[in-house]
Every structure is written in C-alpha cells, then in structure tokens.
N, C-alpha and C positions, 0 to 999 in steps of 0.2 A: 499618756502614762506619766506618773510622777518620776522625778529624776532618780531617786534612790533605787527603786526596783530595777531600773535599766542598768545602773552601775553594778548592782549586786549580781544580776544575771550575767553581765559581761565578765566580771572578775571570777565568779565561781566557774563559769565555763572555761575560762583561761587556765585556772588552777587545775580543774578536773582533767583537762586534755594535755596540760604541759608539764605538770610536776612529775619528778622521778618517783618510781615505785619504792625506791630506797629511802625516801623521806617518810619514816614510820612515825614521826612526831610532827614535823613541820608540814602537815598535809592539809587537805580540805577540811577535815574534822576539826583541826586546831583552829583554823580561821573562823569556822562557824561558831566554835566555842567562845573564842575571844569576842566575836560580834555579840553573841548572846549575853555574855558576862558584862561587857561594856554597857549594854542597855540596862541590865539589872543594877549595876553599881551607880550608873547615872541617876536612876530613879531613887535609890537610897540616898544619894548625895544631892537630891533636889535640883537636878539640872533640867530645866523646863524650856529653855530657849530653843526653838526649832532649828535655827542655824547651827547652834552648838551641837545639838543631837545629830544632825545630818553629818557634820564634819567628823564627829566622833565615830559614827558608824562607818563612814567612808574610810577613815583611817584604820579601823579594825579590819576591814576587807583588804586593804592594801599593805598592811604592815609587814607581811611576809612574801609578797609577790616576787621580791628579788631572788627568792630561791629558785625561780624559773631559770635564772641565769648564772647564779654563783652561790656558793655555800657561805664562805667566810666573808663578812662585810656586806651581807645581803641588804642591809637597811638603805645604803646609798642607792643601790639598784631599785629597791622598792620605791624610793622617793622619785627617781627618774621616771619610772613607769607611771606612777601616780600623777606626776606633773604633766606628762604627755596626755594621758587619758582624761584627766580632769579639765585640762585646757580644751580638749575636744568636747567635753560635756558642758562647757560654758562656765566653769568656775573662775572666779577672779583671782588675781595674784595673791591677795591677802588670804583668801580661803585656802589656796594651795599651800601657802607658807605655813598656815596653821596645821594642815594635814601632815606636811613634811615634819613639822615640829613634833607631832604626836608619834609618827613612825620612828623618828630618830630617838625619841625618849625611851623607846622599848629596848634599845641596844643595852646589853648587859656590860658593866653595871648600869642599871637604869638611873636616869637623871632628869626626871620631869621638872618643868619650870612652871607649869600652869595646872589648874584643876583638871582640865580635860586630859592633859598629859599624865597626870597622876592616875586618872581613871583607866586609861588604856594600859598603863604599866601594870596596874593591879589586875585588870582583865586578862592580860597576857599570861600572868603567872598565878591566876586564880586557883588552878588545880593543886598547887602546893599545899593548900589547906582544906582539901576536899577528900571525900571517901574514895573517889576514883583515882587518887594520887598514884597508887602502885601500878595500876593498869596503864595509865598515861606515861608514867616514868619508864615503864618497860619498853614502850615505843621509842622513847628518847635514848635509852640504853642501846637498842639495836642500831639506831641511826648513828650514834657516837662510835660504835664498833665499826660500822661501815666506813665512817669518815676517818678512822684512826685516832680519834680523840681520846678514847680509852682502849685498853688492851684486854681487860677482863673485869669480872664482877668486883674484885677488890678495888681496882682503879675507880670503877664507877661509884662504889659506896663512898670512897673518900672524896670524890668529886661532889657527890650529892651532899655530903656533910658540910663541905666548905661552902657550897652554894646556898644551902638552907640557912647556914649560920650568917652568911653575909646579906641574904635577901631581907628586904623589909617591904611591908605594905605601906602605902602612902595615905589612902583615904580612911577616914574614921570607920566607915561601914565595913571595909575589907578587914581592918584590924579586929573589929568586933566579930565578924562572921568567920574569918579564916585563920587568924593568928594562932589560936590555941591548938587547933588540929595540926597546923604546920609544925609547931613545936613538938607535938606528940610524934609525928612522923620522923622528925630529926632524932628524937630520943630513941625511937625504935631502931633506926639504922645504926646509931651509935652502939646500942646494946648488941646488935647482931655482929658488929665487927669488933666488939670487945672494948669500945671506948666509953667508959662510964665517966661522965662529967656531972 
C-alpha cells in the first residue's frame, strides 16, 4: 500500500474518534475540505513534483490535529503529533520540517514563506470566498460561542468583518477564484450590521 493512503487512514481515524463534538468548525469535515482544496489549488498553481504534492497533502491532514489536545495554540501540538507520526512512517527530517512549516504557516495571521505554504494557507480559508461560506461560518460561530471567543451575534459579525478585511489570498488562482465572492460576503455582513463603507 502506498504511504499516503496509510497516513490518511490513520489521521482520519484519529480525528473521527478523538475530536470533541463541540468543534463544529475544526472537525473532520474541515480537514477533508482543506485536503481537497489544497489539491485543487496545487493543480491550478502547476505543482507537479510528487514529493511536494505528498508533503502538501500530509500537511493538510495534520494541520489541525493539535485540536485533539488543545484549543489555543494548536499548531504547535499539530507539529509535535505530525513529527512523531511521520518519523514512524519513515519521513526524513527535511520532509518533516517542510510539513511543520506548512502547519505553522496556517496560524492566523497567516505568514507563508514558500509556494506550498501559500497553497495550504489558501486551502485552509478557501471557504471565505465560496457559496457555502455562511453554512461553514455558522459552525465557527457556534464553536467560538462555546470557547467564549464571542458572546453574541453582534460580537461575531464584528469579528468576521475584521477577519475578512485583514485576510488575503496568496496564490494567483485563489485570488482569481475566491477574492470577489469573499469581498461580497464582507459587504453583506457590513450592510447587515449597518457599517456602510
């Protein structure tokens, strides 16, 4: 069996059995979405090197596994879990460092340094510029309420506005495919709360 299906099976099983039900955004569905979008963006960005693609997909699987242990600062835990697992799966230190670089790049505010890091960042927040934005955001709202990050919908709307205003897509393809709709969502939220800019 190829290495990637084994890793995928392992990570998805771990997330399925270990994640809190209160994670209504950072859940299995999110990880699968990021994995899928990372592959789509990589294709648009002409990433064809098999090793690059493998490391990108592995990073997408592991980028949020830290939520198994901790909420705030989960990226560090994600890197620790990925390092242990990937060592077991026979990855070399350079490959593991690149995976950890991609995981860390997704920390908000995002700070990618390489093309692959840009791709995973854009995959992680791809939904901001999609039609299913409101459905996915509703899950994040519930999770933030549970965590005490927001107190009510007004708090949430203002947080969303700040976040959408500060967020940027890094890859040319994500800018082309997602930016216009993201800005439309931002405008709609501003109008709802009476902030006309």
